[in-house]
C-alpha positions as CSV (number, residue, x, y, z in Angstrom):
1,X,3.8,25.6,21.8
2,X,4.1,23.8,18.5
3,X,4.6,20.0,18.5
4,X,8.0,20.3,16.8
5,X,9.2,22.7,19.4
6,X,8.1,20.4,22.2
7,X,9.8,17.5,20.5
8,X,13.1,19.5,20.2
9,X,12.9,20.5,23.9
10,X,12.5,16.9,24.9
11,X,15.6,15.9,22.8
12,X,17.6,18.8,24.4
13,X,16.5,17.7,27.9
14,X,17.8,14.2,27.3
15,X,21.1,15.5,25.8
16,X,21.6,17.9,28.8
17,X,20.9,15.0,31.2
18,X,23.5,12.8,29.6
19,X,26.1,15.7,29.6
20,X,25.4,16.3,33.2
21,X,25.9,12.7,34.1
22,X,29.2,12.6,32.3
23,X,30.4,15.7,34.0
24,X,29.5,14.4,37.5
25,X,31.3,11.2,36.8
26,X,34.5,12.9,35.7
27,X,34.4,15.2,38.7
28,X,33.9,12.4,41.2
29,X,35.7,9.5,39.6
30,X,38.5,9.5,42.3
31,X,36.0,9.5,45.1
32,X,34.2,6.3,44.3
33,X,35.3,2.8,44.5
34,X,35.8,0.5,41.5
35,X,32.5,-1.2,42.2
36,X,30.7,2.1,42.5
37,X,32.1,3.1,39.1
38,X,30.8,0.0,37.5
39,X,27.3,0.4,39.0
40,X,27.3,4.1,38.0
41,X,28.3,3.4,34.4
42,X,25.7,0.6,34.1
43,X,23.0,2.9,35.6
44,X,23.9,5.7,33.1
45,X,23.8,3.2,30.2
46,X,20.4,1.9,31.3
47,X,18.8,5.3,31.8
48,X,20.2,6.5,28.5
49,X,18.8,3.5,26.7
50,X,15.4,4.0,28.3
51,X,15.4,7.7,27.3
52,X,16.4,6.9,23.7
53,X,13.6,4.3,23.5
54,X,11.1,6.8,24.9
55,X,12.1,9.4,22.4
56,X,11.7,6.8,19.5
57,X,8.3,5.7,20.8
58,X,7.2,9.4,20.9
59,X,8.3,10.0,17.4
60,X,6.6,6.8,16.1
61,X,3.4,7.7,17.9
62,X,3.5,11.2,16.5
63,X,4.1,10.0,12.9
64,X,1.3,7.4,13.3
65,X,-1.1,10.0,14.5
66,X,-0.4,12.2,11.5
67,X,-0.9,9.3,9.2
68,X,-4.2,8.3,10.8
69,X,-5.4,11.8,10.6
70,X,-5.3,11.4,6.9
71,X,-6.5,7.8,6.7
72,X,-9.5,8.8,8.8
73,X,-10.2,12.2,7.4
74,X,-13.8,13.0,6.3
75,X,-14.9,12.2,2.7
76,X,-16.7,15.3,1.4
77,X,-17.7,16.2,-2.1
78,X,-15.9,19.4,-3.4
79,X,-17.8,22.6,-3.0
80,X,-19.7,23.8,-6.1
81,X,-17.3,25.8,-8.2
82,X,-17.8,29.4,-9.1
83,X,-18.2,30.2,-12.8
84,X,-15.0,29.4,-14.6
85,X,-13.2,28.0,-11.6
86,X,-12.4,24.4,-10.6
87,X,-14.2,22.6,-7.7
88,X,-12.8,23.5,-4.3
89,X,-12.0,20.7,-1.8
90,X,-12.3,21.7,1.8
91,X,-9.0,21.5,3.6
92,X,-8.5,18.3,5.6
93,X,-11.1,16.4,3.5
94,X,-10.9,14.1,0.5
95,X,-13.4,13.6,-2.4
96,X,-13.4,9.8,-2.2
97,X,-12.2,7.0,0.0
98,X,-9.7,6.1,-2.7
99,X,-8.2,9.5,-2.7
100,X,-8.0,9.5,1.1
101,X,-6.2,6.1,1.3
102,X,-3.8,7.0,-1.5
103,X,-2.8,10.2,0.5
104,X,-2.4,8.2,3.7
105,X,-0.4,5.3,2.2
106,X,3.0,7.1,2.1
107,X,2.7,8.3,5.6
108,X,1.6,4.9,7.0
109,X,4.4,3.1,5.1
110,X,6.9,5.7,6.4
111,X,6.0,4.8,10.0
112,X,6.1,1.0,9.3
113,X,9.5,1.2,7.7
114,X,11.1,3.6,10.3
115,X,9.8,1.7,13.3
116,X,9.1,-1.9,12.1
117,X,9.2,-3.5,15.6
118,X,7.2,-1.0,17.5
119,X,3.5,-1.1,18.2
120,X,3.0,2.1,16.2
121,X,5.0,0.6,13.3
122,X,3.0,-2.7,13.3
123,X,-0.3,-0.8,13.5
124,X,0.8,1.4,10.6
125,X,1.8,-1.7,8.5
126,X,-1.7,-3.2,9.2
127,X,-3.5,0.0,8.2
128,X,-1.3,0.3,5.1
129,X,-2.2,-3.3,4.1
130,X,-5.9,-2.5,4.4
131,X,-5.5,0.7,2.4
132,X,-3.5,-1.1,-0.3
133,X,-6.3,-3.6,-0.8
134,X,-8.9,-0.8,-0.8
135,X,-7.2,1.0,-3.7
136,X,-6.8,-2.2,-5.7
137,X,-3.2,-2.9,-5.0
138,X,-4.1,-6.3,-3.6
139,X,-0.8,-8.2,-4.1
140,X,1.0,-5.5,-2.1
141,X,-1.6,-5.6,0.5
142,X,-1.2,-9.3,0.9
143,X,2.5,-8.9,1.4
144,X,2.0,-6.3,4.0
145,X,-0.5,-8.4,5.9
146,X,2.0,-11.3,5.9
147,X,4.6,-9.0,7.4
148,X,2.2,-8.1,10.2
149,X,1.5,-11.8,10.8
150,X,5.3,-12.4,11.0
151,X,6.1,-9.4,13.2
152,X,2.9,-8.7,15.1
153,X,1.5,-10.3,18.2
154,X,-1.9,-10.4,20.0
155,X,-4.8,-8.5,18.3
156,X,-2.7,-7.2,15.4
157,X,-1.7,-10.7,14.3
158,X,-5.2,-12.0,14.5
159,X,-6.6,-9.1,12.6
160,X,-3.8,-9.3,10.0
161,X,-4.6,-13.0,9.4
162,X,-8.2,-12.1,8.8
163,X,-7.3,-9.3,6.5
164,X,-4.9,-11.6,4.7
165,X,-7.6,-14.2,4.1
166,X,-10.0,-11.5,2.8
167,X,-7.3,-10.1,0.5
168,X,-6.5,-13.6,-0.9
169,X,-10.3,-14.1,-1.5
170,X,-10.4,-10.8,-3.5
171,X,-7.3,-11.9,-5.4
172,X,-9.0,-15.2,-6.4
173,X,-6.5,-17.2,-4.3
174,X,-9.2,-19.4,-3.0
175,X,-7.2,-22.3,-1.6
176,X,-4.8,-19.9,0.2
177,X,-7.8,-18.0,1.6
178,X,-9.4,-21.2,2.8
179,X,-6.2,-22.1,4.6
180,X,-5.9,-18.6,6.1
181,X,-9.5,-18.6,7.4
182,X,-8.9,-22.0,9.0
183,X,-5.8,-20.6,10.7
184,X,-7.9,-17.7,12.1
185,X,-10.7,-20.1,13.3
186,X,-8.1,-22.3,15.1
187,X,-6.9,-19.3,17.1
188,X,-10.4,-18.9,18.7
189,X,-9.7,-15.3,19.4
190,X,-12.1,-12.6,20.6
191,X,-10.7,-10.3,17.9
192,X,-12.2,-12.7,15.2
193,X,-15.5,-14.2,16.5
194,X,-15.8,-17.9,15.4
195,X,-19.2,-17.6,13.8
196,X,-18.0,-14.7,11.6
197,X,-14.9,-16.6,10.6
198,X,-16.8,-19.7,9.7
199,X,-19.2,-17.7,7.5
200,X,-16.3,-16.3,5.6
201,X,-14.7,-19.7,5.3
202,X,-18.0,-21.1,3.9
203,X,-18.1,-18.2,1.4
204,X,-14.5,-19.1,0.4
205,X,-15.6,-22.7,-0.2
206,X,-18.4,-21.5,-2.4
207,X,-16.2,-19.4,-4.5
208,X,-13.7,-22.2,-4.8
209,X,-16.4,-24.5,-6.1
210,X,-16.6,-26.7,-3.1
211,X,-20.3,-26.8,-2.2
212,X,-20.1,-29.8,0.2
213,X,-17.5,-28.1,2.3
214,X,-19.4,-24.9,2.3
215,X,-22.6,-26.6,3.4
216,X,-20.8,-28.4,6.3
217,X,-19.3,-25.1,7.4
218,X,-22.6,-23.3,7.4
219,X,-24.0,-26.3,9.4
220,X,-21.2,-25.7,11.9
221,X,-22.4,-22.2,12.5
222,X,-26.0,-23.5,13.1
223,X,-24.8,-26.2,15.5
224,X,-22.0,-24.4,17.3
225,X,-23.4,-20.9,17.5
226,X,-27.1,-21.0,18.2
227,X,-27.2,-17.4,19.3
228,X,-25.2,-16.1,16.3
229,X,-26.6,-13.1,14.3
230,X,-25.7,-15.2,11.2
231,X,-27.8,-18.1,12.3
232,X,-30.7,-17.5,9.9
233,X,-28.4,-17.0,6.9
234,X,-26.3,-20.0,7.8
235,X,-29.3,-22.2,8.2
236,X,-30.7,-21.0,4.9
237,X,-27.4,-21.7,3.1
238,X,-27.0,-25.1,4.6
239,X,-30.6,-26.1,3.7
240,X,-30.4,-24.6,0.3
241,X,-27.2,-26.4,-0.5
242,X,-28.5,-29.7,0.8
243,X,-31.7,-29.3,-1.3
244,X,-29.8,-28.6,-4.4
245,X,-27.7,-31.8,-4.2
C-alpha cells in the first residue's frame, strides 16, 4: 500500500472514531448523570487531542524523512553521455554536494515552518542551517542556527550552538564566534567534547588576531585533556606561540 493511502486511512480512522463517540453520547445522554457527562466529554476531548497530535507527528516525520532522503542522497558523477546527448544523472543522485543541499533546502524548510515546535521541525531547521552554510548562504544559516538555539533543547541546542559558532567564524564574525564557542564550552556537554570546543576556540582567537588568548586556550587542552587526540597539535601550537613571542 502506498504511503499516501496509509496516511488517508489513518485520518479516516480518527474521523470515524470521533463520529462514533459523538453518536454514542447523543444516544445515551439521558442515561448518564451530569458528572458522567462531564467526564465523558473531557475524555473525548483528551483522546481527540492525542489523536490529532499523533497525526501531526506522523506527517512531520514523513516530511522530514523525505527531506533527509534528498539531503543524504549519494553524490555521483553523471554517466558519460552518448554522442550528441547531455550527461545523464542517475535518479536519486546528485552531481555535487552543493546540488544535493540546494535540492534538500526547500523540503527541510517546509518541515521547519510547518512544525516549528516538534522534534522533526527542530531537526529540519538544524539541517537546513547546515545546508545553507554549505552552499554559501552563511547569514541565513546563522539565523536558522539561532532559531534552533531559541527553540531547541538537549542535543539539538548544543549542536546548533556549535554550528552557529562555526558559521560566525566563516562569516568573519570573530568576536561573536569566540563568545559562541565559550557558551558551548560552558555547557560541558557530551554532544560537544570539551577538548574539541577548546581547539576551535583557540582557532577563533588566532583568526581574531589574539595570539595570547589562543596560546592559553591550547594550553588548557594540554593541561585539562591529557588523553585528547588533539594533544600533540595543542602542545605544538602552545609551544610555537610561546616561542614566537
